[in-house]
SEFIFI-250906 format. One line per 8 residues: their letters; for each residue x, z, y of N, C-alpha, C, O. Coordinates in Angstrom, 2 decimals, decimal comma. Last residue first. Layout:
<recs>
a	X/Z/Y/X/Z/Y/X/Z/Y/X/Z/Y | ... $
</recs>
This chain:
<recs>
agalvign	1,93/2,28/16,80/3,13/3,14/16,74/3,42/3,73/18,11/4,39/4,47/18,27 | 0,04/0,35/16,45/-0,39/1,75/16,47/0,75/2,73/16,40/0,57/3,87/15,99 | 2,36/-1,75/15,32/0,90/-1,66/15,43/0,48/-0,20/15,34/0,54/0,40/14,27 | 4,84/-3,42/16,14/4,62/-1,97/16,12/3,14/-1,75/16,36/2,71/-1,57/17,51 | 6,42/-6,06/14,62/5,14/-5,63/15,18/5,04/-4,12/15,04/5,14/-3,59/13,93 | 8,76/-8,56/14,79/8,59/-7,12/14,63/7,31/-6,71/15,35/7,15/-6,99/16,54 | 7,99/-11,35/14,79/9,15/-10,84/14,07/8,99/-9,36/13,75/9,06/-8,95/12,59 | 4,92/-13,14/14,33/5,73/-12,14/15,00/6,89/-11,69/14,14/6,80/-11,65/12,91 $
gysswelt	3,17/-14,82/12,98/4,19/-15,40/13,84/5,10/-14,41/14,54/5,98/-14,83/15,30 | 0,44/-12,63/12,71/0,99/-13,97/12,45/2,05/-14,37/13,49/1,84/-14,26/14,70 | -0,92/-10,28/12,60/0,48/-10,22/13,06/1,19/-11,57/12,93/2,42/-11,63/13,05 | -3,35/-10,89/11,52/-3,32/-10,39/12,90/-1,91/-10,31/13,46/-1,73/-10,27/14,68 | -2,89/-11,51/8,86/-2,99/-12,61/9,84/-2,96/-12,12/11,28/-2,57/-12,87/12,17 | -3,06/-9,23/7,34/-1,74/-9,67/7,74/-1,79/-10,77/8,80/-0,84/-10,95/9,56 | -5,77/-8,95/6,67/-5,15/-8,02/7,60/-3,82/-8,53/8,15/-3,49/-8,27/9,31 | -6,28/-10,99/4,75/-6,83/-11,10/6,09/-6,16/-10,16/7,09/-6,00/-10,52/8,26 $
gtparese	-3,24/-11,86/2,94/-4,61/-11,39/3,02/-5,07/-11,46/4,47/-4,33/-11,92/5,34 | -1,14/-14,60/1,86/-1,49/-13,48/2,73/-2,96/-13,11/2,58/-3,80/-13,92/2,18 | 1,81/-16,41/0,90/0,44/-15,95/0,64/0,12/-14,78/1,55/1,02/-14,04/1,97 | 3,66/-18,85/2,43/3,53/-17,40/2,35/2,08/-17,03/2,06/1,21/-17,30/2,88 | 3,72/-21,58/2,81/4,23/-21,06/1,54/4,10/-19,54/1,39/4,40/-19,01/0,33 | 2,35/-22,08/5,32/2,24/-22,99/4,18/2,59/-22,32/2,85/1,86/-22,45/1,88 | 2,92/-20,32/7,30/1,54/-20,38/6,82/1,38/-21,26/5,59/0,37/-21,17/4,89 | 5,15/-18,24/8,89/4,99/-19,19/7,77/3,55/-19,18/7,29/3,03/-18,13/6,91 $
gnhhvyng	5,99/-16,55/10,71/4,87/-17,39/11,10/4,64/-18,47/10,06/4,02/-19,50/10,34 | 9,53/-16,31/11,27/8,28/-15,78/10,73/7,12/-16,54/11,37/7,26/-17,10/12,46 | 12,14/-17,01/12,04/11,25/-18,01/11,43/10,04/-17,39/10,72/9,60/-17,90/9,69 | 13,79/-13,79/11,66/13,64/-15,14/12,20/12,66/-15,98/11,39/12,39/-15,70/10,22 | 15,90/-11,19/11,99/14,46/-11,44/11,85/14,17/-12,80/12,48/14,30/-12,95/13,69 | 18,31/-9,31/10,85/18,16/-10,70/11,27/16,72/-11,07/10,95/16,36/-11,26/9,79 | 19,11/-5,95/11,97/18,41/-6,90/11,11/18,47/-8,31/11,69/18,65/-8,47/12,90 | 20,04/-3,71/13,37/20,99/-4,56/12,66/20,36/-5,57/11,73/21,01/-6,02/10,78 $
aitvrsvp	17,21/-1,52/12,97/18,48/-1,88/13,61/19,32/-2,80/12,73/19,30/-2,69/11,50 | 14,68/0,63/13,46/14,89/-0,76/13,02/16,15/-1,24/13,73/16,16/-1,35/14,96 | 13,37/3,70/12,61/14,51/3,02/13,23/14,66/1,64/12,60/14,76/1,50/11,38 | 10,54/5,57/13,34/11,08/4,53/12,46/12,21/3,83/13,22/12,01/3,41/14,36 | 8,67/7,46/14,49/10,05/7,81/14,11/10,60/6,88/13,03/11,05/7,31/11,97 | 5,34/6,82/13,21/6,30/7,16/14,28/7,67/7,41/13,65/7,80/7,56/12,44 | 1,89/6,14/12,70/3,28/5,88/12,33/4,18/6,23/13,52/3,84/5,97/14,68 | -0,46/8,89/13,19/-0,01/7,52/13,34/1,44/7,37/12,86/2,13/8,37/12,64 $
pllesdlt	-1,74/9,39/9,82/-1,51/8,58/11,02/-1,07/9,44/12,19/-1,30/10,65/12,15 | -2,06/10,55/7,16/-0,88/10,81/7,99/-0,68/9,87/9,18/0,47/9,57/9,51 | -3,67/8,32/4,75/-3,46/9,59/5,44/-2,23/9,53/6,35/-1,46/8,57/6,30 | -5,27/5,10/5,19/-4,34/6,02/4,53/-4,20/7,28/5,37/-4,57/7,31/6,54 | -7,01/3,69/6,75/-7,23/3,61/5,30/-6,29/4,52/4,51/-6,46/4,69/3,31 | -6,42/3,53/9,39/-7,23/4,67/8,97/-7,52/4,67/7,47/-8,21/5,56/6,97 | -3,01/2,70/10,09/-4,35/2,31/9,65/-5,11/3,55/9,22/-4,52/4,52/8,74 | -0,17/1,69/11,82/-1,13/2,77/11,62/-2,46/2,17/11,19/-2,98/1,26/11,82 $
npvigavn	3,06/0,37/10,85/1,71/0,30/11,39/0,89/1,54/11,07/1,22/2,32/10,18 | 5,85/-1,77/10,92/5,41/-0,38/10,81/4,04/-0,28/11,48/3,87/-0,80/12,58 | 6,72/-4,68/9,99/5,47/-4,20/10,57/5,20/-2,73/10,22/4,40/-2,46/9,32 | 8,68/-7,50/10,23/8,75/-6,04/10,01/7,56/-5,41/10,73/7,41/-5,58/11,94 | 7,42/-10,41/10,16/8,64/-9,84/9,60/8,58/-8,37/9,23/8,43/-8,03/8,06 | 4,61/-12,35/9,02/5,27/-11,53/10,04/6,42/-10,79/9,37/6,40/-10,56/8,16 | 4,64/-14,28/7,02/3,64/-14,40/8,08/4,11/-13,57/9,27/4,01/-14,03/10,41 | 8,14/-15,17/6,54/6,95/-14,38/6,21/5,87/-14,72/7,24/6,17/-15,37/8,24 $
yrwesnvi	10,58/-16,35/7,16/9,53/-17,16/6,54/8,37/-16,33/5,98/7,71/-16,76/5,03 | 12,61/-13,37/6,87/12,39/-14,74/7,30/11,23/-15,38/6,52/10,95/-15,00/5,38 | 14,75/-10,92/7,35/13,30/-11,04/7,22/12,93/-12,42/7,77/12,92/-12,63/8,98 | 17,53/-9,10/6,17/17,01/-10,35/6,70/15,54/-10,50/6,34/15,12/-10,24/5,21 | 19,31/-6,08/7,26/18,57/-6,91/6,30/18,09/-8,18/6,98/18,21/-8,34/8,19 | 20,11/-3,65/8,59/21,07/-4,59/8,02/20,47/-5,50/6,96/21,04/-5,67/5,88 | 17,35/-1,35/8,05/18,62/-1,77/8,66/19,31/-2,87/7,86/19,14/-3,01/6,65 | 15,20/0,96/8,65/15,12/-0,42/8,17/16,29/-1,14/8,82/16,22/-1,50/10,00 $
yingssnt	14,68/4,23/8,02/15,69/3,32/8,57/15,55/1,98/7,88/15,75/1,86/6,67 | 12,86/7,05/8,76/12,82/5,76/8,08/13,80/4,85/8,80/13,76/4,72/10,02 | 12,40/9,67/9,80/13,65/9,32/9,13/13,51/8,09/8,24/13,98/8,09/7,10 | 9,08/9,34/10,12/10,12/10,35/9,98/11,29/9,92/9,12/11,20/9,82/7,90 | 6,29/7,77/8,48/7,00/8,29/9,63/8,14/9,21/9,23/8,15/9,79/8,15 | 3,75/5,64/7,82/5,02/6,13/7,27/5,94/6,51/8,41/6,32/5,66/9,23 | 1,37/4,20/8,10/1,37/5,66/8,28/2,61/6,30/7,65/2,53/7,37/7,04 | 2,67/1,50/6,42/1,44/2,09/6,93/1,52/3,61/6,91/1,72/4,22/5,86 $
gsyglgnf	4,83/-0,67/6,66/4,97/0,78/6,54/3,77/1,48/7,13/3,85/2,01/8,24 | 6,10/-3,65/5,35/4,96/-2,95/5,90/5,17/-1,46/5,67/5,64/-1,05/4,61 | 8,13/-6,49/5,63/8,07/-5,03/5,44/6,78/-4,53/6,06/6,41/-4,95/7,15 | 7,05/-9,11/5,64/8,33/-8,81/4,99/8,41/-7,34/4,63/8,72/-6,98/3,49 | 3,74/-9,94/4,80/4,64/-9,20/5,69/5,95/-8,98/4,94/5,94/-8,71/3,74 | 3,24/-12,05/2,93/2,35/-11,79/4,05/3,13/-11,07/5,15/3,17/-11,53/6,29 | 6,35/-13,82/2,25/5,38/-12,76/1,99/4,37/-12,73/3,14/4,61/-13,31/4,19 | 8,68/-15,43/2,54/7,45/-15,98/1,98/6,49/-14,91/1,47/5,89/-15,05/0,40 $
ealvdtvv	11,23/-12,93/2,08/10,78/-14,24/2,57/9,51/-14,66/1,83/9,29/-14,30/0,68 | 13,63/-10,51/2,55/12,20/-10,72/2,31/11,82/-12,06/2,92/12,04/-12,30/4,10 | 16,47/-8,93/1,42/15,96/-10,19/1,94/14,49/-10,30/1,55/14,14/-10,20/0,37 | 18,50/-6,06/2,28/17,45/-6,73/1,50/17,11/-8,05/2,18/17,42/-8,27/3,35 | 20,16/-3,99/3,38/20,70/-5,14/2,66/19,68/-5,75/1,71/19,94/-5,93/0,53 | 17,89/-1,23/3,16/19,11/-1,86/3,67/19,57/-2,98/2,76/19,40/-2,94/1,55 | 15,83/1,31/3,96/15,75/-0,05/3,43/16,95/-0,78/4,02/17,03/-0,95/5,23 | 15,44/4,74/3,37/16,29/3,68/3,92/15,98/2,38/3,19/15,89/2,35/1,96 $
ancpdcqg	13,64/7,75/4,20/13,82/6,53/3,40/14,68/5,52/4,14/14,66/5,45/5,37 | 12,04/10,09/4,92/13,45/10,15/4,56/13,82/8,96/3,66/14,25/9,14/2,52 | 9,40/10,68/5,66/9,66/9,81/4,50/11,09/9,93/4,00/11,34/9,88/2,79 | 7,85/13,74/6,52/8,87/12,73/6,77/9,19/11,97/5,49/9,24/12,53/4,40 | 5,48/11,57/5,52/6,00/12,15/6,75/6,53/13,56/6,47/5,74/14,47/6,22 | 3,78/8,67/4,25/4,71/9,79/4,05/5,19/10,28/5,42/5,29/9,50/6,36 | 2,43/5,97/3,66/1,85/7,30/3,71/2,83/8,42/3,35/2,72/9,02/2,28 | 4,70/3,59/2,20/3,41/3,98/2,74/3,11/5,46/2,64/3,47/6,11/1,66 $
iyfgadys	6,71/0,87/2,33/6,79/2,33/2,23/5,53/2,85/2,92/5,32/2,58/4,10 | 7,44/-2,23/0,93/6,42/-1,36/1,52/6,79/0,09/1,27/7,12/0,48/0,15 | 8,35/-5,62/0,87/8,81/-4,23/0,80/7,79/-3,37/1,53/7,32/-3,73/2,61 | 6,50/-7,74/0,98/7,61/-7,77/0,03/8,15/-6,37/-0,22/8,37/-5,98/-1,37 | 2,97/-7,27/1,26/4,34/-7,10/1,76/5,36/-7,19/0,63/5,12/-6,77/-0,50 | 0,53/-8,92/0,48/0,62/-7,91/1,53/2,05/-7,81/2,04/2,32/-8,24/3,17 | 1,24/-11,02/-1,31/0,19/-11,20/-0,30/0,29/-10,17/0,81/0,15/-10,53/1,98 | 4,54/-12,04/-2,06/3,51/-10,99/-2,13/2,52/-11,16/-0,99/2,90/-11,41/0,16 $
gsayshef	6,77/-13,80/-2,08/5,51/-14,22/-2,66/4,45/-13,15/-2,81/3,53/-13,31/-3,62 | 9,71/-11,86/-2,62/9,09/-13,09/-2,16/7,73/-13,27/-2,83/7,56/-12,94/-4,00 | 12,58/-9,86/-2,18/11,14/-9,90/-2,44/10,53/-11,15/-1,82/10,79/-11,47/-0,66 | 15,58/-8,32/-3,27/14,93/-9,53/-2,79/13,44/-9,48/-3,15/13,08/-9,10/-4,26 | 18,23/-5,91/-2,48/17,09/-6,43/-3,23/16,44/-7,60/-2,52/16,71/-7,87/-1,35 | 19,97/-3,86/-1,54/20,49/-5,03/-2,26/19,40/-5,71/-3,08/19,61/-6,05/-4,25 | 17,72/-1,04/-1,72/18,94/-1,70/-1,28/19,26/-2,91/-2,15/18,87/-2,99/-3,31 | 15,79/1,64/-0,83/15,69/0,28/-1,35/16,91/-0,46/-0,82/17,12/-0,52/0,39 $
lgdvadfa	15,44/5,06/-1,33/16,36/4,00/-0,92/15,98/2,70/-1,63/15,85/2,66/-2,85 | 13,96/8,27/-0,36/14,12/7,04/-1,12/15,08/6,05/-0,51/15,48/6,16/0,65 | 12,33/10,68/0,23/13,74/10,68/-0,17/14,09/9,46/-1,00/14,45/9,57/-2,17 | 8,93/10,37/-1,06/9,93/10,74/-0,06/11,33/10,70/-0,67/11,50/10,68/-1,89 | 5,69/8,89/-1,24/6,97/9,20/-1,87/8,01/9,47/-0,78/7,96/8,86/0,29 | 3,35/7,53/-0,79/3,30/8,99/-0,86/4,55/9,52/-1,56/4,50/10,46/-2,35 | 4,80/4,75/-2,36/3,63/5,30/-1,69/3,58/6,80/-1,90/3,75/7,30/-3,01 | 6,84/1,93/-2,39/6,81/3,40/-2,55/5,64/3,93/-1,73/5,50/3,60/-0,56 $
yigyvwnd	7,69/-1,20/-3,79/6,69/-0,38/-3,11/6,88/1,10/-3,43/7,06/1,48/-4,58 | 8,17/-4,57/-3,84/8,90/-3,32/-4,08/8,25/-2,27/-3,18/8,25/-2,41/-1,96 | 5,83/-6,35/-3,55/6,99/-6,60/-4,40/7,66/-5,31/-4,83/7,71/-4,99/-6,01 | 2,27/-6,06/-3,65/3,58/-5,66/-3,11/4,68/-6,01/-4,10/4,49/-5,99/-5,31 | 0,28/-8,06/-4,70/0,08/-7,16/-3,56/1,42/-6,80/-2,92/1,69/-7,18/-1,78 | 1,29/-9,95/-6,65/0,20/-10,27/-5,75/0,04/-9,33/-4,57/-0,33/-9,80/-3,49 | 4,47/-11,24/-6,95/3,62/-10,11/-7,32/2,54/-10,02/-6,25/2,86/-10,03/-5,06 | 6,43/-13,27/-6,54/5,02/-13,59/-6,80/4,24/-12,46/-7,44/3,44/-12,68/-8,35 $
iatlysgr	9,20/-11,33/-7,42/8,71/-12,67/-7,06/7,24/-12,81/-7,48/6,87/-12,50/-8,61 | 11,81/-9,25/-6,80/10,35/-9,22/-7,01/9,80/-10,55/-6,50/9,90/-10,86/-5,32 | 14,77/-7,88/-7,93/14,14/-9,10/-7,46/12,66/-9,00/-7,81/12,29/-8,70/-8,94 | 17,19/-5,34/-7,12/15,93/-5,77/-7,72/15,49/-7,11/-7,12/15,79/-7,42/-5,97 | 19,36/-3,73/-6,36/19,58/-5,03/-7,01/18,34/-5,48/-7,78/18,43/-5,92/-8,93 | 17,58/-0,69/-6,58/18,82/-1,38/-6,22/18,96/-2,67/-7,03/18,70/-2,69/-8,23 | 15,58/1,84/-5,60/15,50/0,50/-6,15/16,71/-0,28/-5,66/16,85/-0,51/-4,46 | 14,91/5,26/-6,04/15,86/4,23/-5,61/15,58/2,94/-6,35/15,38/2,93/-7,57 $
ygtvgnwf	13,69/8,51/-5,06/13,53/7,23/-5,74/14,59/6,26/-5,22/15,10/6,41/-4,11 | 12,42/11,55/-4,38/13,63/10,91/-4,86/13,34/9,65/-5,64/12,80/9,70/-6,74 | 9,35/12,54/-5,36/10,47/12,95/-4,51/11,73/12,38/-5,13/12,08/12,70/-6,27 | 6,28/10,62/-5,51/7,52/11,18/-6,06/8,44/11,67/-4,96/8,32/11,29/-3,80 | 3,93/9,02/-5,32/3,85/10,48/-5,29/5,11/11,18/-5,79/5,02/12,23/-6,42 | 5,10/6,21/-6,98/3,92/6,82/-6,38/3,99/8,34/-6,49/4,10/8,90/-7,58 | 6,75/3,14/-6,97/6,95/4,59/-7,08/5,77/5,25/-6,34/5,48/4,88/-5,20 | 6,94/0,00/-8,41/6,05/0,91/-7,67/6,39/2,36/-8,01/6,32/2,77/-9,17 $
fgnvtygi	7,58/-3,41/-8,52/8,18/-2,09/-8,74/7,45/-1,10/-7,84/7,35/-1,33/-6,64 | 5,40/-5,35/-8,25/6,56/-5,54/-9,11/7,16/-4,20/-9,52/7,25/-3,89/-10,71 | 1,82/-4,86/-8,31/3,16/-4,62/-7,77/4,25/-4,96/-8,77/4,06/-4,86/-9,98 | -0,56/-6,64/-9,24/-0,52/-5,64/-8,17/0,91/-5,54/-7,62/1,18/-6,09/-6,55 | -0,16/-8,61/-11,10/-1,36/-8,71/-10,28/-1,43/-7,64/-9,19/-2,28/-7,72/-8,31 | 3,07/-10,15/-11,37/2,18/-9,02/-11,63/1,00/-9,07/-10,67/1,15/-9,53/-9,53 | 5,21/-12,12/-11,26/3,87/-12,45/-11,71/2,99/-11,28/-12,09/2,22/-11,39/-13,05 | 8,24/-10,44/-12,07/7,58/-11,65/-11,58/6,15/-11,74/-12,14/5,91/-11,48/-13,32 $
atmneiav	11,05/-8,57/-11,50/9,64/-8,49/-11,88/8,93/-9,68/-11,24/9,02/-9,90/-10,04 | 14,41/-8,14/-12,59/13,42/-8,93/-11,86/12,03/-8,64/-12,41/11,84/-8,50/-13,61 | 17,22/-5,86/-12,11/16,25/-6,60/-12,90/15,25/-7,29/-11,99/15,24/-7,07/-10,78 | 18,89/-3,65/-11,06/19,42/-4,85/-11,69/18,44/-5,56/-12,62/18,77/-5,84/-13,77 | 17,35/-0,42/-11,43/18,43/-1,29/-10,97/18,48/-2,59/-11,75/18,16/-2,63/-12,94 | 15,69/2,42/-10,39/15,56/1,19/-11,17/16,55/0,20/-10,57/16,59/0,00/-9,36 | 15,58/5,93/-10,60/16,21/4,75/-10,01/16,01/3,57/-10,96/16,16/3,71/-12,18 | 13,69/8,81/-10,05/13,89/7,64/-10,91/14,48/6,49/-10,09/13,96/6,12/-9,04 $
gdatvffg	12,92/11,31/-8,92/14,32/10,97/-9,12/14,60/9,77/-9,99/15,66/9,70/-10,62 | 9,82/12,19/-10,54/10,81/12,34/-9,49/12,18/11,83/-9,92/12,55/11,90/-11,09 | 7,40/9,88/-11,81/8,34/10,98/-12,04/9,37/11,02/-10,92/9,75/9,97/-10,40 | 5,91/7,64/-11,70/5,29/8,85/-11,14/6,16/10,08/-11,38/5,71/11,21/-11,17 | 6,09/4,17/-11,44/6,86/5,40/-11,61/6,15/6,56/-10,94/5,82/6,50/-9,75 | 5,66/1,30/-12,92/4,81/2,23/-12,18/5,39/3,61/-12,44/5,22/4,17/-13,53 | 6,86/-1,99/-13,04/7,16/-0,57/-13,23/6,21/0,23/-12,36/5,98/-0,12/-11,20 | 5,00/-4,13/-12,84/6,20/-4,23/-13,67/6,70/-2,85/-14,04/6,94/-2,56/-15,21 $
nertyegd	1,43/-3,85/-13,03/2,71/-3,45/-12,43/3,86/-3,69/-13,40/3,74/-3,47/-14,60 | -0,78/-5,39/-14,34/-0,82/-4,85/-12,99/0,56/-4,61/-12,37/0,82/-5,11/-11,28 | -0,94/-8,63/-15,98/-0,61/-7,19/-15,98/-0,49/-6,68/-14,55/-0,16/-7,44/-13,64 | -1,35/-11,31/-15,46/-2,44/-10,57/-16,10/-2,19/-9,06/-16,09/-3,14/-8,29/-16,19 | 0,76/-12,90/-14,75/-0,39/-12,88/-13,86/-1,61/-12,23/-14,51/-2,75/-12,55/-14,17 | 2,90/-12,29/-16,35/2,04/-13,40/-16,76/0,74/-13,46/-15,96/-0,26/-14,00/-16,42 | 4,85/-10,48/-15,77/3,47/-9,99/-15,83/2,47/-11,03/-16,25/1,30/-10,71/-16,50 | 7,94/-10,12/-17,04/6,98/-11,17/-16,71/5,56/-10,63/-16,89/5,12/-10,36/-18,01 $
livenrdt	11,01/-9,04/-16,17/9,71/-8,52/-16,58/8,67/-9,54/-16,12/8,55/-9,80/-14,92 | 14,17/-9,98/-17,09/13,00/-10,39/-16,33/11,74/-9,80/-16,96/11,44/-10,04/-18,13 | 17,36/-10,17/-16,98/16,42/-9,12/-17,39/15,17/-9,31/-16,52/15,12/-8,87/-15,37 | 18,69/-12,23/-15,67/18,37/-12,40/-17,09/17,41/-11,33/-17,62/16,72/-11,57/-18,62 | 19,24/-11,53/-13,12/18,77/-12,89/-13,34/18,38/-13,16/-14,79/17,81/-14,21/-15,09 | 20,26/-8,97/-13,30/18,94/-9,14/-12,69/18,39/-10,55/-12,84/17,18/-10,75/-12,72 | 21,60/-7,70/-16,11/21,75/-8,82/-15,19/20,39/-9,12/-14,60/19,46/-9,47/-15,32 | 21,02/-5,32/-17,42/22,39/-5,83/-17,51/22,65/-6,96/-16,53/23,80/-7,18/-16,15 $
grivln	19,13/-2,74/-15,75/19,25/-3,99/-16,48/20,69/-4,47/-16,49/21,49/-4,05/-15,65 | 18,48/0,67/-15,91/19,40/-0,36/-15,42/19,39/-1,58/-16,33/19,61/-1,47/-17,53 | 17,15/3,48/-14,79/16,78/2,38/-15,66/17,53/1,16/-15,13/17,24/0,68/-14,04 | 17,91/6,81/-14,65/18,31/5,51/-14,14/17,94/4,46/-15,19/18,38/4,55/-16,34 | 16,30/9,86/-13,83/16,50/8,80/-14,80/16,93/7,53/-14,08/16,39/7,19/-13,03 | 15,35/12,30/-12,79/16,76/11,92/-12,67/17,13/10,88/-13,72/18,15/11,01/-14,40 $
</recs>
């Protein structure tokens, strides 16, 4: 039940200098991170792992190599009012949970491999009222055998503006993301 709050997301900047792994790596329940930026981490900007209760609000994640804002094996979460750009895999990611009980709302993802990825993430997931543009692909709930709890199901996608995905010049990406190239919403194995 900890809130970590920056005074100004444009001035409170965690710089990974492309040598550190994570801006934040949270393994405690109920942690909220607000109002700051993580840039240049070799893995993730903001990462919650194996927790119950998490929140990321007014966050900016830029050029973090794998994920910008990420929750894995975590439930009861909220990502809101946030921005993610320049991640090879996904700007926003919720992975391996059922039921996830998670909401992604009022976010902008651009120039990522995937704007949103949700591998084997099911049950009460709401991806709503957000913009997904200039990614290799926009919103991609998916099933993979590399994580537990397949297949993905019970994901609501509503009220989003998904456009101009298929960016190949400015969006970094790995090999898995290319299979969804140019698509707005991909339900892979759902």
